[in-house]
C-alpha positions in Angstrom: 12.9 19.5 15.4 12.6 16.0 14.1 10.1 13.5 15.4 8.9 10.0 14.7 5.2 10.5 14.7 4.9 9.9 10.9 6.8 6.7 11.2 4.7 5.6 14.1 1.5 6.3 12.1 2.8 4.3 9.1 3.8 1.3 11.3 0.5 1.4 13.1 -1.5 1.3 9.8 0.8 -1.6 8.6 0.1 -3.4 11.9 -3.6 -2.9 11.7 -3.6 -4.3 8.1 -1.7 -7.4 9.3 -4.3 -8.1 11.9 -7.4 -7.0 9.9 -6.7 -7.7 6.2 -3.7 -9.9 5.5 -3.6 -12.0 8.7 -0.1 -13.1 7.8 2.9 -11.5 6.3 6.1 -13.2 5.2 9.6 -11.7 4.9 9.6 -12.5 1.2 6.5 -10.3 0.6 7.1 -7.7 3.2 8.6 -5.2 0.8 5.5 -5.3 -1.4 3.2 -4.8 1.6 5.4 -1.9 2.8 5.3 -0.3 -0.7 1.5 -0.6 -0.8 1.1 1.1 2.6 3.7 3.7 1.7 1.5 4.7 -1.2 -1.6 4.7 1.0 0.2 6.8 3.6 1.3 9.3 1.0 -2.1 9.8 -0.4 -4.1 9.9 2.9 -4.7 13.7 2.6 -6.5 13.3 -0.7 -10.2 12.4 -1.1 -11.4 9.1 -2.3 -12.3 10.2 -5.8 -8.8 11.7 -6.4 -7.2 8.5 -5.1 -9.3 6.3 -7.4 -8.6 8.6 -10.4 -4.9 8.3 -9.8 -5.0 4.5 -9.5 -6.9 4.2 -12.7 -4.6 6.6 -14.5 -1.6 4.5 -13.4 -3.3 1.3 -14.8 -3.7 2.7 -18.4 -1.5 0.8 -20.8 -0.5 -1.9 -18.3 -1.6 -5.5 -18.3 -0.9 -8.5 -16.2 -1.4 -12.0 -17.6 -2.8 -14.8 -15.5 0.5 -16.7 -16.0 2.5 -13.7 -14.6 0.0 -13.3 -11.7 0.4 -16.9 -10.5 4.0 -17.5 -11.6 
């Protein structure tokens, strides 16, 4: 009993983000956008506080210099 409802939901949220947030996506950056929405899709059952706690916990010990950001 396999179905594609989950994939349709994921693609629908990616499409909504393209029209609402990003306005344009390139093939070069599509893998990053898909990774971001895969993370969002995987955590959709959790509440906002749990999501934010997880994001902050993943940021501890990591840094990104301005040079790396724009390079």
